[in-house]
N, CA, C and O of each residue as an XYZ file, in Angstrom:
744
protein
N      52.814     -4.881     -7.152
C      52.023     -5.967     -6.620
C      51.075     -5.452     -5.539
O      49.893     -5.796     -5.517
N      51.622     -4.605     -4.625
C      50.780     -4.052     -3.560
C      49.664     -3.193     -4.154
O      48.526     -3.229     -3.687
N      49.998     -2.427     -5.180
C      48.996     -1.570     -5.817
C      47.917     -2.413     -6.479
O      46.741     -2.056     -6.422
N      48.286     -3.516     -7.102
C      47.308     -4.402     -7.737
C      46.382     -5.004     -6.695
O      45.169     -5.058     -6.900
N      46.938     -5.456     -5.584
C      46.115     -6.017     -4.498
C      45.173     -4.959     -3.935
O      44.014     -5.248     -3.638
N      45.681     -3.712     -3.786
C      44.844     -2.637     -3.278
C      43.642     -2.390     -4.189
O      42.509     -2.316     -3.712
N      43.880     -2.263     -5.502
C      42.796     -1.987     -6.447
C      41.845     -3.171     -6.559
O      40.637     -2.976     -6.691
N      42.360     -4.378     -6.510
C      41.507     -5.569     -6.558
C      40.628     -5.635     -5.308
O      39.439     -5.937     -5.402
N      41.204     -5.356     -4.150
C      40.435     -5.337     -2.897
C      39.371     -4.257     -2.913
O      38.247     -4.486     -2.467
N      39.712     -3.081     -3.422
C      38.751     -1.986     -3.512
C      37.601     -2.336     -4.449
O      36.445     -2.025     -4.162
N      37.919     -2.988     -5.573
C      36.900     -3.412     -6.514
C      35.954     -4.423     -5.881
O      34.745     -4.352     -6.098
N      36.485     -5.366     -5.100
C      35.638     -6.364     -4.431
C      34.725     -5.721     -3.401
O      33.573     -6.128     -3.247
N      35.235     -4.715     -2.695
C      34.421     -4.045     -1.669
C      33.336     -3.166     -2.271
O      32.237     -3.094     -1.721
N      33.609     -2.504     -3.372
C      32.645     -1.564     -3.932
C      31.763     -2.169     -4.993
O      30.716     -1.600     -5.301
N      32.130     -3.285     -5.562
C      31.336     -3.899     -6.622
C      31.718     -3.320     -7.972
O      32.574     -2.440     -8.072
N      31.068     -3.831     -9.006
C      31.430     -3.431    -10.363
C      30.579     -2.303    -10.909
O      30.905     -1.748    -11.958
N      29.527     -1.956    -10.251
C      28.656     -0.910    -10.784
C      27.623     -0.517     -9.758
O      27.622     -1.027     -8.638
N      26.748      0.383    -10.136
C      25.719      0.830     -9.194
C      24.704     -0.270     -8.923
O      24.477     -1.142     -9.762
N      24.093     -0.218     -7.735
C      23.064     -1.186     -7.360
C      21.805     -0.943     -8.172
O      21.400      0.203     -8.372
N      21.184     -2.020     -8.642
C      19.945     -1.874     -9.406
C      18.732     -1.816     -8.486
O      17.631     -1.506     -8.942
N      18.915     -2.112     -7.185
C      17.792     -2.082     -6.247
C      17.503     -0.669     -5.756
O      16.400     -0.402     -5.279
N      18.450      0.223     -5.859
C      18.287      1.561     -5.316
C      17.402      2.399     -6.233
O      17.569      2.411     -7.453
N      16.465      3.091     -5.615
C      15.592      3.988     -6.367
C      15.755      5.378     -5.781
O      15.407      5.623     -4.626
N      16.292      6.293     -6.594
C      16.440      7.671     -6.140
C      15.083      8.351     -6.172
O      14.204      7.985     -6.953
N      14.928      9.349     -5.311
C      13.680     10.096     -5.282
C      13.527     10.960     -6.518
O      14.501     11.236     -7.219
N      12.311     11.383     -6.781
C      12.061     12.217     -7.960
C      12.578     13.638     -7.752
O      12.748     14.082     -6.617
N      12.825     14.343     -8.844
C      13.207     15.756     -8.718
C      11.992     16.575     -8.271
O      10.864     16.082     -8.273
N      12.234     17.796     -7.901
C      11.155     18.662     -7.409
C      10.348     19.260     -8.550
O      10.339     20.474     -8.755
N       9.668     18.387     -9.291
C       8.760     18.803    -10.360
C       7.372     18.367     -9.918
O       7.171     17.208     -9.554
N       6.414     19.289     -9.946
C       5.072     18.998     -9.459
C       4.064     19.163    -10.590
O       4.028     20.198    -11.255
N       3.238     18.125    -10.804
C       2.245     18.147    -11.866
C       0.914     17.666    -11.287
O       0.882     16.707    -10.517
N      -0.164     18.320    -11.651
C      -1.504     17.908    -11.216
C      -1.957     16.703    -12.040
O      -1.618     16.600    -13.219
N      -2.719     15.790    -11.430
C      -3.164     14.595    -12.168
C      -4.067     14.916    -13.354
O      -4.192     14.099    -14.266
N      -4.695     16.085    -13.357
C      -5.576     16.439    -14.479
C      -4.848     17.251    -15.566
O      -5.487     17.761    -16.486
N      -3.525     17.369    -15.463
C      -2.748     18.069    -16.485
C      -2.840     17.277    -17.790
O      -2.514     16.089    -17.803
N      -3.278     17.909    -18.897
C      -3.440     17.174    -20.157
C      -2.139     16.597    -20.710
O      -2.180     15.685    -21.535
N      -0.984     17.109    -20.273
C       0.297     16.584    -20.757
C       0.717     15.319    -20.012
O       1.676     14.657    -20.409
N      -0.002     14.975    -18.923
C       0.310     13.787    -18.123
C      -0.639     12.663    -18.508
O      -1.859     12.804    -18.415
N      -0.070     11.557    -18.938
C      -0.884     10.417    -19.370
C      -0.289      9.131    -18.825
O       0.923      9.018    -18.639
N      -1.171      8.152    -18.569
C      -0.712      6.832    -18.150
C      -0.836      5.887    -19.334
O      -1.933      5.647    -19.838
N       0.306      5.350    -19.775
C       0.332      4.407    -20.898
C       0.810      3.053    -20.388
O       2.006      2.841    -20.189
N      -0.142      2.134    -20.178
C       0.174      0.776    -19.715
C       1.003      0.758    -18.438
O       1.971      0.005    -18.332
N       0.624      1.588    -17.469
C       1.289      1.601    -16.173
C       2.501      2.514    -16.085
O       3.159      2.560    -15.046
N       2.807      3.235    -17.145
C       3.925      4.184    -17.134
C       3.373      5.591    -17.297
O       2.649      5.878    -18.250
N       3.719      6.462    -16.363
C       3.282      7.854    -16.424
C       4.186      8.624    -17.368
O       5.403      8.669    -17.185
N       3.579      9.230    -18.379
C       4.308     10.026    -19.361
C       3.902     11.485    -19.216
O       2.724     11.802    -19.047
N       4.894     12.367    -19.284
C       4.636     13.807    -19.276
C       5.245     14.366    -20.550
O       6.458     14.313    -20.750
N       4.392     14.899    -21.403
C       4.789     15.398    -22.725
C       5.476     14.292    -23.527
O       6.433     14.544    -24.260
N       4.974     13.064    -23.377
C       5.454     11.939    -24.169
C       6.670     11.195    -23.645
O       7.076     10.198    -24.242
N       7.272     11.656    -22.532
C       8.440     10.960    -21.969
C       8.121     10.524    -20.535
O       7.305     11.156    -19.864
N       8.767      9.434    -20.060
C       8.503      8.985    -18.685
C       8.704     10.127    -17.684
O       9.722     10.820    -17.694
N       7.706     10.295    -16.826
C       7.683     11.408    -15.876
C       8.591     11.145    -14.691
O       8.663     10.025    -14.187
N       9.291     12.199    -14.245
C      10.087     12.196    -13.019
C       9.656     13.406    -12.205
O       9.922     14.546    -12.587
N       8.999     13.160    -11.098
C       8.534     14.252    -10.252
C       7.431     13.770     -9.339
O       7.331     12.582     -9.031
N       6.611     14.697     -8.913
C       5.495     14.380     -8.023
C       4.181     14.712     -8.707
O       4.028     15.781     -9.297
N       3.245     13.795     -8.624
C       1.887     14.088     -9.038
C       1.191     14.603     -7.773
O       1.090     13.886     -6.777
N       0.722     15.834     -7.820
C       0.110     16.438     -6.637
C      -1.314     16.870     -6.951
O      -1.613     17.362     -8.039
N      -2.173     16.674     -5.976
C      -3.562     17.099     -6.101
C      -3.825     18.142     -5.021
O      -3.535     17.927     -3.844
N      -4.376     19.266     -5.443
C      -4.694     20.355     -4.517
C      -6.140     20.760     -4.695
O      -6.727     20.603     -5.765
N      -6.693     21.281     -3.630
C      -8.006     21.915     -3.700
C      -7.850     23.263     -3.017
O      -7.758     23.355     -1.793
N      -7.824     24.290     -3.826
C      -7.532     25.619     -3.288
C      -6.107     25.618     -2.765
O      -5.178     25.263     -3.491
N      -5.929     26.011     -1.518
C      -4.591     26.026     -0.919
C      -4.251     24.717     -0.208
O      -3.153     24.565      0.326
N      -5.199     23.770     -0.203
C      -5.001     22.512      0.517
C      -4.354     21.447     -0.359
O      -4.875     21.110     -1.422
N      -3.221     20.920      0.087
C      -2.569     19.800     -0.584
C      -3.295     18.528     -0.159
O      -3.351     18.213      1.030
N      -3.853     17.793     -1.128
C      -4.625     16.585     -0.828
C      -3.843     15.298     -1.056
O      -4.073     14.308     -0.361
N      -2.912     15.294     -2.029
C      -2.117     14.087     -2.265
C      -0.804     14.429     -2.940
O      -0.679     15.441     -3.630
N       0.172     13.560     -2.723
C       1.507     13.721     -3.297
C       2.044     12.326     -3.604
O       2.287     11.533     -2.694
N       2.230     12.029     -4.901
C       2.677     10.718     -5.355
C       4.024     10.859     -6.058
O       4.103     11.514     -7.097
N       5.097     10.253     -5.508
C       6.403     10.345     -6.168
C       6.489      9.388     -7.357
O       6.082      8.230     -7.264
N       7.025      9.886     -8.475
C       7.148      9.088     -9.696
C       8.573      9.242    -10.234
O       9.068     10.357    -10.403
N       9.221      8.111    -10.499
C      10.577      8.087    -11.050
C      10.575      7.170    -12.266
O      10.158      6.016    -12.174
N      11.031      7.667    -13.380
C      11.069      6.870    -14.597
C       9.697      6.418    -15.058
O       9.558      5.369    -15.687
N       8.681      7.217    -14.743
C       7.317      6.891    -15.144
C       6.597      5.934    -14.215
O       5.432      5.612    -14.453
N       7.263      5.464    -13.151
C       6.660      4.506    -12.214
C       6.551      5.118    -10.824
O       7.400      5.907    -10.409
N       5.488      4.742    -10.110
C       5.344      5.194     -8.734
C       6.498      4.618     -7.917
O       6.740      3.412     -7.937
N       7.205      5.486     -7.202
C       8.354      5.075     -6.393
C       8.410      5.925     -5.143
O       8.495      7.151     -5.220
N       8.364      5.274     -3.985
C       8.450      5.992     -2.728
C       7.130      5.978     -1.987
O       6.273      5.131     -2.243
N       6.969      6.915     -1.071
C       5.795      6.979     -0.205
C       4.802      8.000     -0.753
O       5.103      9.189     -0.853
N       3.616      7.512     -1.105
C       2.521      8.392     -1.527
C       1.779      8.825     -0.271
O       1.490      8.010      0.604
N       1.475     10.105     -0.191
C       0.793     10.653      0.979
C      -0.494     11.343      0.554
O      -0.573     11.938     -0.520
N      -1.499     11.252      1.418
C      -2.755     11.942      1.193
C      -3.220     12.595      2.472
O      -2.941     12.107      3.568
N      -3.941     13.720      2.331
C      -4.419     14.466      3.487
C      -5.863     14.894      3.269
O      -6.319     15.051      2.136
N      -6.565     15.079      4.368
C      -7.886     15.714      4.329
C      -7.676     17.224      4.259
O      -6.572     17.712      4.501
N      -8.732     17.959      3.930
C      -8.635     19.429      3.860
C      -8.224     20.034      5.194
O      -7.671     21.132      5.240
N      -8.495     19.318      6.278
C      -8.136     19.795      7.611
C      -6.639     19.708      7.866
O      -6.137     20.264      8.843
N      -5.917     19.000      6.976
C      -4.482     18.806      7.167
C      -4.157     17.476      7.827
O      -2.996     17.073      7.887
N      -5.182     16.795      8.320
C      -4.980     15.479      8.948
C      -4.641     14.451      7.872
O      -5.205     14.469      6.778
N      -3.712     13.555      8.199
C      -3.273     12.555      7.221
C      -4.398     11.600      6.872
O      -5.114     11.123      7.753
N      -4.552     11.318      5.571
C      -5.588     10.424      5.067
C      -5.023      9.039      4.748
O      -5.638      8.023      5.071
N      -3.839      9.005      4.106
C      -3.212      7.720      3.803
C      -1.709      7.879      3.610
O      -1.187      8.973      3.398
N      -1.046      6.740      3.694
C       0.385      6.621      3.451
C       0.587      5.272      2.778
O       0.248      4.234      3.346
N       1.142      5.285      1.561
C       1.268      4.055      0.770
C       2.640      3.987      0.120
O       3.120      4.973     -0.441
N       3.268      2.824      0.197
C       4.591      2.635     -0.387
C       4.532      2.023     -1.780
O       3.700      1.160     -2.061
N       5.432      2.484     -2.645
C       5.538      1.960     -4.012
C       6.999      1.735     -4.357
O       7.883      2.455     -3.892
N       7.235      0.725     -5.180
C       8.579      0.452     -5.694
C       8.435      0.009     -7.145
O       7.816     -1.014     -7.438
N       9.016      0.793     -8.044
C       8.965      0.487     -9.479
C       7.541      0.243     -9.982
O       7.307     -0.654    -10.792
N       6.607      1.034     -9.503
C       5.219      0.941     -9.954
C       4.371     -0.071     -9.203
O       3.166     -0.155     -9.442
N       4.965     -0.835     -8.309
C       4.222     -1.844     -7.543
C       3.989     -1.382     -6.108
O       4.819     -0.686     -5.524
N       2.855     -1.778     -5.555
C       2.606     -1.520     -4.138
C       3.610     -2.341     -3.333
O       3.836     -3.518     -3.615
N       4.206     -1.702     -2.329
C       5.243     -2.366     -1.545
C       5.226     -1.848     -0.119
O       5.135     -0.641      0.109
N       5.312     -2.753      0.836
C       5.392     -2.361      2.237
C       4.029     -2.065      2.845
O       3.008     -2.606      2.419
N       4.034     -1.205      3.836
C       2.819     -0.897      4.601
C       2.007      0.188      3.903
O       2.541      1.219      3.495
N       0.720     -0.061      3.777
C      -0.239      0.931      3.294
C      -1.212      1.161      4.441
O      -1.841      0.224      4.934
N      -1.328      2.403      4.857
C      -2.221      2.731      5.965
C      -3.137      3.872      5.568
O      -2.767      4.748      4.787
N      -4.340      3.842      6.123
C      -5.281      4.919      5.895
C      -5.997      5.257      7.182
O      -6.142      4.413      8.067
N      -6.448      6.506      7.282
C      -7.127      6.970      8.483
C      -8.439      7.635      8.108
O      -8.569      8.246      7.047
N      -9.407      7.502      9.005
C     -10.655      8.244      8.863
C     -10.384      9.704      9.223
O      -9.354     10.027      9.815
N     -11.303     10.564      8.866
C     -11.125     11.983      9.154
C     -11.068     12.257     10.658
O     -10.498     13.262     11.084
N     -11.659     11.366     11.464
C     -11.616     11.531     12.919
C     -10.284     11.082     13.522
O     -10.094     11.168     14.735
N      -9.351     10.597     12.675
C      -8.027     10.195     13.151
C      -7.891      8.708     13.432
O      -6.780      8.218     13.634
N      -9.005      7.980     13.450
C      -8.946      6.533     13.691
C      -8.347      5.827     12.480
O      -8.569      6.221     11.336
N      -7.585      4.777     12.758
C      -7.012      3.964     11.686
C      -8.130      3.275     10.920
O      -9.001      2.652     11.528
N      -8.121      3.377      9.597
C      -9.129      2.766      8.735
C      -8.660      1.407      8.214
O      -9.418      0.438      8.211
N      -7.394      1.350      7.773
C      -6.844      0.091      7.270
C      -5.339      0.078      7.440
O      -4.688      1.118      7.535
N      -4.810     -1.135      7.474
C      -3.360     -1.355      7.481
C      -3.116     -2.613      6.671
O      -3.406     -3.724      7.117
N      -2.577     -2.424      5.467
C      -2.318     -3.532      4.553
C      -0.815     -3.670      4.351
O      -0.069     -2.696      4.450
N      -0.390     -4.876      4.072
C       1.006     -5.155      3.749
C       1.077     -5.702      2.335
O       0.278     -6.553      1.946
N       2.042     -5.207      1.568
C       2.230     -5.647      0.186
C       3.666     -6.063     -0.042
O       4.592     -5.523      0.562
N       3.838     -7.041     -0.931
C       5.158     -7.397     -1.428
C       4.999     -7.711     -2.912
O       4.213     -8.578     -3.292
N       5.752     -6.998     -3.744
C       5.650     -7.153     -5.204
C       4.215     -6.997     -5.697
O       3.760     -7.763     -6.546
N       3.511     -6.014     -5.169
C       2.151     -5.665     -5.596
C       1.094     -6.683     -5.170
O      -0.032     -6.641     -5.666
N       1.435     -7.593     -4.262
C       0.477     -8.594     -3.781
C       0.294     -8.448     -2.276
O       1.235     -8.116     -1.554
N      -0.943     -8.702     -1.807
C      -1.171     -8.739     -0.369
C      -0.271     -9.795      0.251
O      -0.095    -10.878     -0.306
N       0.298     -9.472      1.410
C       1.170    -10.418      2.097
C       1.003    -10.222      3.601
O       1.132     -9.104      4.100
N       0.716    -11.299      4.322
C       0.579    -11.206      5.775
C      -0.804    -10.743      6.188
O      -1.770    -10.867      5.436
N      -0.882    -10.206      7.399
C      -2.178     -9.799      7.958
C      -2.621     -8.448      7.402
O      -1.868     -7.474      7.415
N      -3.855     -8.414      6.915
C      -4.478     -7.189      6.410
C      -5.588     -6.827      7.401
O      -6.465     -7.646      7.674
N      -5.554     -5.622      7.931
C      -6.530     -5.237      8.945
C      -7.330     -4.022      8.515
O      -6.783     -3.066      7.965
N      -8.632     -4.067      8.770
C      -9.506     -2.917      8.545
C     -10.270     -2.633      9.832
O     -10.469     -3.517     10.665
N     -10.698     -1.368      9.974
C     -11.342     -0.924     11.204
C     -12.566     -0.068     10.886
O     -12.643      0.562      9.831
N     -13.522     -0.058     11.818
C     -14.670      0.844     11.726
C     -14.234      2.240     12.149
O     -13.170      2.402     12.746
N     -15.047      3.251     11.844
C     -14.720      4.627     12.243
C     -14.627      4.769     13.755
O     -13.985      5.693     14.255
N     -15.264      3.858     14.484
C     -15.210      3.872     15.946
C     -13.855      3.403     16.468
O     -13.526      3.622     17.634
N     -13.064      2.755     15.601
C     -11.785      2.196     16.027
C     -11.852      0.698     16.279
O     -10.819      0.044     16.423
N     -13.077      0.144     16.334
C     -13.217     -1.301     16.514
C     -12.733     -2.045     15.266
O     -12.819     -1.543     14.146
N     -12.225     -3.251     15.496
C     -11.780     -4.076     14.374
C     -12.957     -4.451     13.483
O     -14.066     -4.680     13.966
N     -12.712     -4.509     12.200
C     -13.707     -4.947     11.239
C     -13.265     -6.270     10.627
O     -14.020     -7.242     10.627
N     -12.031     -6.306     10.100
C     -11.531     -7.532      9.491
C     -10.065     -7.743      9.827
O      -9.295     -6.793      9.971
N      -9.703     -9.007      9.948
C      -8.310     -9.422     10.033
C      -8.182    -10.600      9.080
O      -8.645    -11.705      9.365
N      -7.545    -10.343      7.943
C      -7.421    -11.352      6.898
C      -5.942    -11.635      6.656
O      -5.120    -10.719      6.659
N      -5.608    -12.901      6.449
C      -4.226    -13.293      6.236
C      -4.028    -13.725      4.789
O      -4.822    -14.491      4.242
N      -2.959    -13.225      4.176
C      -2.657    -13.520      2.776
C      -1.240    -14.073      2.634
O      -0.339    -13.729      3.398
N      -1.072    -14.932      1.642
C       0.237    -15.433      1.242
C       0.317    -15.299     -0.279
O      -0.490    -15.889     -0.997
N       1.268    -14.541     -0.761
C       1.466    -14.316     -2.197
C       0.183    -13.864     -2.899
O      -0.098    -14.295     -4.018
N      -0.588    -13.004     -2.248
C      -1.781    -12.433     -2.867
C      -3.059    -13.231     -2.690
O      -4.114    -12.801     -3.156
N      -2.998    -14.385     -2.029
C      -4.177    -15.230     -1.840
C      -4.462    -15.401     -0.350
O      -3.550    -15.487      0.473
N      -5.769    -15.448     -0.027
C      -6.143    -15.712      1.359
C      -5.606    -17.070      1.772
O      -5.791    -18.069      1.077
N      -4.937    -17.088      2.914
C      -4.382    -18.332      3.443
C      -4.213    -18.146      4.942
O      -3.582    -17.186      5.384
N      -4.774    -19.060      5.726
C      -4.672    -18.952      7.178
C      -5.947    -18.392      7.786
O      -7.023    -18.482      7.197
N      -5.811    -17.808      8.984
C      -6.970    -17.324      9.737
C      -7.578    -16.073      9.103
O      -6.875    -15.152      8.688
N      -8.914    -16.075      9.044
C      -9.679    -14.946      8.518
C     -10.784    -14.659      9.542
O     -11.477    -15.574      9.985
N     -10.938    -13.411      9.907
C     -11.924    -13.080     10.940
C     -12.572    -11.742     10.637
O     -11.904    -10.810     10.189
N     -13.890    -11.643     10.884
C     -14.644    -10.413     10.678
C     -15.500    -10.155     11.909
O     -16.051    -11.082     12.502
N     -15.607     -8.875     12.289
C     -16.409     -8.462     13.430
C     -17.458     -7.454     12.981
O     -17.315     -6.825     11.932
N     -18.517     -7.303     13.783
C     -19.429     -6.184     13.554
C     -18.953     -5.014     14.416
O     -18.002     -5.157     15.185
N     -19.609     -3.859     14.292
C     -19.129     -2.656     14.983
C     -19.215     -2.749     16.499
O     -18.552     -1.986     17.202
N     -20.012     -3.662     17.008
C     -20.080     -3.812     18.468
C     -19.028     -4.791     18.993
O     -18.951     -5.033     20.197
N     -18.215     -5.358     18.086
C     -17.134     -6.240     18.512
C     -17.466     -7.722     18.471
O     -16.660     -8.549     18.898
N     -18.629     -8.061     17.968
C     -19.046     -9.460     17.909
C     -18.500    -10.118     16.636
O     -18.593     -9.551     15.547
N     -17.937    -11.306     16.785
C     -17.389    -12.043     15.644
C     -18.528    -12.500     14.747
O     -19.484    -13.117     15.217
N     -18.428    -12.196     13.449
C     -19.462    -12.652     12.514
C     -18.916    -13.659     11.502
O     -19.690    -14.408     10.906
N     -17.607    -13.690     11.299
C     -16.951    -14.704     10.473
C     -15.673    -15.116     11.175
O     -14.937    -14.277     11.693
N     -15.416    -16.407     11.187
C     -14.199    -16.918     11.802
C     -13.867    -18.224     11.107
O     -14.438    -19.268     11.422
N     -12.950    -18.162     10.167
C     -12.633    -19.368      9.407
C     -11.158    -19.371      9.016
O     -10.454    -18.372      9.163
N     -10.721    -20.493      8.527
C      -9.353    -20.670      8.067
C      -9.384    -21.083      6.603
O     -10.225    -21.880      6.188
N      -8.466    -20.537      5.833
C      -8.314    -20.937      4.434
C      -7.032    -21.755      4.347
O      -5.956    -21.306      4.744
N      -7.176    -22.955      3.823
C      -6.023    -23.839      3.665
C      -6.038    -24.383      2.251
O      -6.952    -25.116      1.873
N      -5.019    -24.023      1.456
C      -4.921    -24.457      0.063
C      -6.192    -24.125     -0.720
O      -6.650    -24.921     -1.539
N      -6.762    -22.934     -0.459
C      -7.931    -22.471     -1.202
C      -9.266    -22.979     -0.686
O     -10.307    -22.616     -1.233
N      -9.268    -23.811      0.353
C     -10.525    -24.333      0.917
C     -10.799    -23.661      2.249
O      -9.886    -23.372      3.023
N     -12.102    -23.417      2.500
C     -12.535    -22.738      3.717
C     -12.914    -23.751      4.791
O     -13.595    -24.738      4.512
N     -12.470    -23.500      6.020
C     -12.801    -24.332      7.165
C     -13.220    -23.433      8.315
O     -12.520    -22.475      8.643
N     -14.366    -23.737      8.933
C     -14.810    -22.962     10.085
C     -16.147    -22.303      9.838
O     -16.884    -22.681      8.927
N     -16.455    -21.306     10.666
C     -17.731    -20.607     10.597
C     -17.613    -19.482      9.579
O     -16.944    -18.478      9.823
N     -18.270    -19.657      8.433
C     -18.184    -18.671      7.356
C     -19.079    -17.475      7.652
O     -18.680    -16.336      7.409
N     -20.257    -17.707      8.162
C     -21.168    -16.632      8.544
C     -21.834    -17.007      9.849
O     -22.022    -18.191     10.126
N     -22.191    -16.030     10.650
C     -22.806    -16.311     11.947
C     -24.195    -15.715     11.936
O     -24.381    -14.533     11.648
N     -25.162    -16.546     12.251
C     -26.545    -16.084     12.320
C     -27.130    -16.489     13.661
O     -26.990    -17.634     14.092
N     -27.779    -15.554     14.309
C     -28.475    -15.873     15.554
C     -29.848    -16.412     15.220
O     -30.602    -15.798     14.465
N     -30.162    -17.541     15.775
C     -31.458    -18.158     15.521
C     -32.243    -18.183     16.818
O     -31.691    -18.406     17.895
N     -33.543    -17.951     16.696
C     -34.431    -18.006     17.854
C     -35.556    -18.971     17.519
O     -35.983    -19.082     16.370
N     -36.008    -19.641     18.513
C     -37.144    -20.516     18.302
C     -38.397    -19.667     18.093
O     -38.624    -18.698     18.818
N     -39.195    -20.028     17.114
C     -40.425    -19.290     16.855
C     -41.605    -19.939     17.551
O     -42.726    -19.435     17.482
N     -41.365    -21.037     18.210
C     -42.443    -21.725     18.931
C     -42.561    -21.155     20.333
O     -41.567    -21.004     21.043
N     -43.772    -20.847     20.715
C     -44.035    -20.371     22.084
C     -45.091    -21.230     22.693
O     -46.034    -21.629     22.009
N     -44.968    -21.526     23.943
C     -45.983    -22.321     24.626
C     -46.886    -21.466     25.435
O     -47.804    -21.974     26.079
């Protein structure tokens, strides 16, 4: 009886099988995106006709420019990109072939270029873009892939040029800003 309770308790704690949410990283196999044996068939990466497991890497000479992890033919994990200088260019998350989590990119000068959030391959939450100077360019809010809420755009000098709200697909507020001057002179 004690042994039965022990095994039943252990089964309840560990579950009946492996988790389907877990995605293991790819093996250390590296393939260039221009390799003729690597093909994308309807969103699945195939290498020599079978779903690819490894990294798609792009190099220029000795410089590593990008590294995309692929498991079971789908992008899985953090894709990284670099400039020839070695400075990071982008960092993007993927899960089962879909964009997921934070996607960030940087200009070659090191300034943040964009910061997007994804859930199930759709924009979610605040999406921000920046000028090379570091000034804000856009702050857009999304819900399930659609603009919803406050939306704002600036010019490079920091002046607001769009400031509106999207509610149920309708726009409210100042869509574009134009400076007007009187052409009449006395």
